Each structure stands twice: as C-alpha cells, then as structure tokens.
C-alpha positions, 0 to 999 in steps of 0.5 A: 500500499502506498502511504500518503506524504504526511510528516509526523509531528516531532515532540518538543522537549521543554525545561518545565511544564507550561500552559498556553491556549495555543498549545495542545499537550499530550502525556508521553507514555514511551510507547510506539509513535505511529501514524494510522492510515485508515481507508476502505475499512482497512488500517495500516500503522506506519512508524516515524521511519515510514516502516509498517507495523505488522503487530497490533492486530486488535488495534488496527481492527478497532480503528477500522470500526471508526465511522470515517471513509478516510483518516490519518491519525498521529499518535502513540501506541502504549499498553496502560492498566485500568488506572492509566499507568503504563505497563512494563514487562507485566508490571505497572509503573508510573 
C-alpha cells in the first residue's frame, strides 16, 4: 500500500511544564509512535521511519471500525492498565 506523504509532528522537549491556549499537550507514555492510515475499512500503521507495523492487530481492527471513509491519525501506541499507568513487562509503573 502506498502511504500518503504526511510528516509526523516531532515532539518538543521543554525545561518545565507550561500552559498556553495555543498549545495542545499530551502525556508521553514511551510507547510506539505511529501514523494510522484508515481507508476502505482497512487500517495500516506506520512508524516515524515509514516502516509498517505488522503487530497490533486488535488496534488496527478497532480503528477500521471508526465511522470514517478515510483518515490519518497521528499518535502513540502504549499499553496501559485500568488506572491509566503504563505497563512494562507485566509490571505497572508510573
């Protein structure tokens, strides 16, 4: 499949937290950065280096269930427990 020419947004490291209405913030979970390309009830996940992720079948299936014809979603794939903590080798961590 030919992926569209979309560049992933690069994260920006800052010295201290701040709040500003012109900025959107997200918590970094140290997961896998991925671009989801959804088209014709099919979802492909690609990395920052434009490599296709072969894993994450349940995630791809869930994304194909979205009520969209075509969509590009930029995000992070992370495994969290029921309390929203990152799972690492079977152990919950913050």
